[in-house]
C-alpha positions as CSV (number, residue, x, y, z in Angstrom):
1,M,218.4,54.6,-33.1
2,S,217.5,57.1,-30.9
3,T,213.6,57.1,-31.6
4,D,211.6,53.9,-31.2
5,Y,209.5,54.1,-34.7
6,F,207.9,51.0,-34.2
7,A,207.0,51.0,-30.4
8,Q,203.0,50.5,-31.1
9,D,203.6,47.7,-34.3
10,P,204.7,44.4,-33.3
11,R,205.5,43.0,-36.3
12,T,209.3,42.0,-37.2
13,N,211.0,44.2,-39.7
14,L,210.5,41.6,-42.4
15,E,206.8,41.5,-41.7
16,R,206.7,45.7,-42.3
17,M,209.1,45.2,-45.4
18,L,206.9,42.6,-47.1
19,A,204.0,45.1,-46.3
20,G,205.7,47.9,-48.1
21,D,206.0,49.9,-44.8
22,H,209.0,51.4,-42.9
23,Y,211.6,49.1,-41.8
24,I,215.3,48.6,-40.6
25,A,217.3,46.0,-42.3
26,D,218.4,44.2,-39.5
27,D,216.0,41.3,-39.0
28,P,217.6,38.2,-39.4
29,E,215.2,36.5,-41.2
30,I,215.7,39.7,-44.1
31,I,219.9,38.9,-43.5
32,R,219.3,35.2,-44.6
33,R,217.2,36.0,-47.6
34,Y,219.8,38.6,-48.7
35,E,222.8,36.2,-48.2
36,R,220.8,33.0,-50.3
37,A,220.3,35.6,-53.0
38,V,224.0,36.7,-53.2
39,R,225.1,32.7,-52.8
40,L,222.5,31.9,-55.6
41,A,223.4,34.9,-57.8
42,A,227.3,33.7,-57.7
43,R,226.5,30.1,-58.3
44,Y,224.3,31.3,-61.6
45,Q,227.0,33.1,-62.7
46,A,229.8,30.5,-62.4
47,A,227.4,27.6,-63.8
48,Y,226.6,30.0,-66.9
49,V,229.9,30.0,-67.8
50,E,230.3,26.2,-68.0
51,D,226.6,25.5,-69.5
52,T,223.8,28.4,-69.7
53,E,221.2,25.3,-69.6
54,A,222.8,23.9,-66.5
55,A,222.6,27.2,-64.9
56,R,219.1,28.2,-65.7
57,P,217.8,25.9,-62.8
58,I,219.9,27.8,-60.5
59,L,218.1,31.1,-61.6
60,A,214.4,29.6,-61.4
61,E,215.4,29.0,-57.7
62,L,216.7,32.6,-57.0
63,L,213.7,34.5,-58.8
64,G,210.2,34.4,-57.8
65,S,209.2,33.1,-61.3
66,L,211.1,32.6,-64.5
67,G,208.9,32.2,-67.4
68,P,209.9,29.8,-70.3
69,D,212.6,30.8,-72.7
70,A,213.5,34.0,-70.7
71,H,217.2,34.5,-70.7
72,V,219.0,36.5,-68.5
73,R,222.7,37.2,-68.7
74,P,225.0,37.2,-65.5
75,P,226.3,39.2,-63.5
76,L,222.7,39.8,-62.3
77,Y,222.4,41.6,-58.5
78,V,219.6,41.6,-56.7
79,D,218.5,42.1,-53.2
80,Y,216.3,39.1,-52.7
81,G,215.4,37.4,-55.9
82,S,212.6,35.9,-54.9
83,N,210.3,39.4,-55.4
84,I,211.2,39.2,-59.1
85,T,209.0,37.9,-61.9
86,I,210.1,37.5,-65.2
87,G,208.1,36.8,-68.3
88,A,208.3,34.3,-71.2
89,R,210.7,34.8,-73.7
90,T,211.9,38.0,-72.1
91,F,215.7,38.8,-72.6
92,V,217.6,40.1,-70.0
93,N,221.3,41.5,-70.9
94,Y,224.6,41.9,-68.5
95,N,224.3,43.7,-65.5
96,L,221.0,44.0,-64.4
97,T,220.5,45.6,-60.7
98,A,217.0,44.6,-59.5
99,L,216.7,45.6,-55.8
100,D,213.7,43.6,-55.2
101,V,212.6,44.4,-51.5
102,A,209.1,45.0,-53.2
103,A,208.0,43.3,-55.9
104,I,209.5,43.4,-59.5
105,T,207.3,42.3,-62.5
106,I,208.7,41.8,-66.2
107,G,206.4,40.8,-68.5
108,E,207.0,38.7,-71.6
109,D,208.8,39.6,-75.0
110,C,210.7,42.2,-73.1
111,Q,214.3,43.2,-74.0
112,I,216.3,44.8,-70.8
113,G,219.7,46.6,-72.0
114,P,223.0,46.1,-70.2
115,N,223.4,47.8,-67.1
116,V,220.0,48.6,-66.6
117,Q,218.8,49.5,-62.6
118,L,215.3,48.5,-61.3
119,L,215.1,50.1,-57.9
120,T,212.2,49.6,-55.8
121,P,213.6,50.8,-52.2
122,T,212.6,53.8,-50.9
123,H,214.2,56.0,-47.6
124,P,212.8,58.9,-46.0
125,L,213.3,62.6,-46.9
126,E,214.0,63.8,-43.2
127,P,217.5,63.4,-41.8
128,E,217.0,61.6,-38.8
129,P,214.7,58.8,-39.9
130,R,217.3,58.2,-42.8
131,R,220.2,58.4,-40.1
132,D,218.4,55.7,-38.0
133,K,218.3,53.7,-41.5
134,L,214.4,53.4,-41.9
135,E,213.6,52.3,-45.2
136,A,210.6,51.1,-47.5
137,A,210.1,50.1,-51.1
138,R,207.2,50.0,-53.7
139,P,206.8,47.7,-56.4
140,I,207.8,48.0,-60.1
141,T,206.0,46.6,-63.0
142,I,207.0,46.4,-66.5
143,G,204.4,45.4,-69.0
144,N,204.9,42.8,-71.9
145,N,206.9,43.7,-74.8
146,V,209.0,46.7,-73.1
147,W,212.3,47.5,-74.1
148,L,214.5,49.0,-72.0
149,G,217.6,50.6,-73.6
150,G,221.1,50.5,-71.8
151,G,221.7,52.1,-68.6
152,A,218.1,53.1,-68.0
153,I,216.8,53.4,-64.7
154,V,213.3,53.0,-62.8
155,L,212.6,54.3,-59.5
156,P,210.0,52.7,-56.9
157,G,206.5,52.6,-57.6
158,V,207.0,52.9,-61.4
159,S,204.9,50.9,-64.2
160,I,205.8,50.6,-67.7
161,G,202.8,50.0,-70.2
162,D,203.2,47.2,-73.1
163,N,205.0,47.8,-75.8
164,S,206.8,51.0,-74.7
165,V,210.4,51.5,-75.4
166,I,212.5,53.1,-72.8
167,G,215.5,55.3,-74.4
168,A,219.0,54.4,-72.9
169,G,220.1,56.4,-70.3
170,A,216.7,57.7,-69.2
171,V,215.3,57.6,-65.8
172,V,212.1,56.8,-65.1
173,T,210.4,58.7,-62.4
174,K,206.7,58.4,-63.4
175,D,204.6,55.9,-64.8
176,V,204.8,55.1,-68.7
177,P,201.8,54.7,-70.4
178,A,201.5,51.6,-73.2
179,N,203.0,52.6,-76.8
180,V,205.4,55.0,-76.6
181,V,208.7,55.7,-76.6
182,A,210.3,58.3,-73.5
183,V,213.3,59.0,-73.2
184,G,215.6,61.8,-70.9
185,N,215.8,62.5,-67.3
186,P,213.3,62.3,-66.0
187,A,211.6,60.4,-69.0
188,R,208.8,61.5,-71.1
189,P,207.3,60.2,-73.8
190,V,208.5,61.7,-77.2
191,R,206.5,59.4,-79.7
192,T,203.5,57.1,-79.8
193,L,203.9,53.6,-81.2
């Protein structure tokens, strides 16, 4: 890194990350939290194969919050897990990738299709700071009773309103209001519910 981006900022990279500011992911505590998440996700998957109910406490330990009767089919890929909230009675199908550098909030009674990606990290557009590994993140909020079709991708900073449906393979680049069906790349509302 040729530029000292944080010369006037006494915070650690973890503190900058949690504040939503630019940071570099070389902080020992960031690495420790990531390694914890990888271990718990692997333990959850192995335990789920043997007994789905016995695996639930491992998932609850991994996530920031897991609502009653929420169900997550492994494998589950996260950065930290602790920044993810899943509401009551939500069903998450196989292969969710939830990069939770910032908070990911999934409401109650949601249906998350297979291979969905919830991506909070961002990177600078300028080449030099990106080469120097600067990153940041913006939270994602999924309302109640939302259905994300298989392969949908939700980008940083997006909110999806209650009762909305996101079509399979859609790329959600901007907020989606409540009570609509949104499809395409970029996703656009095509129908009111």
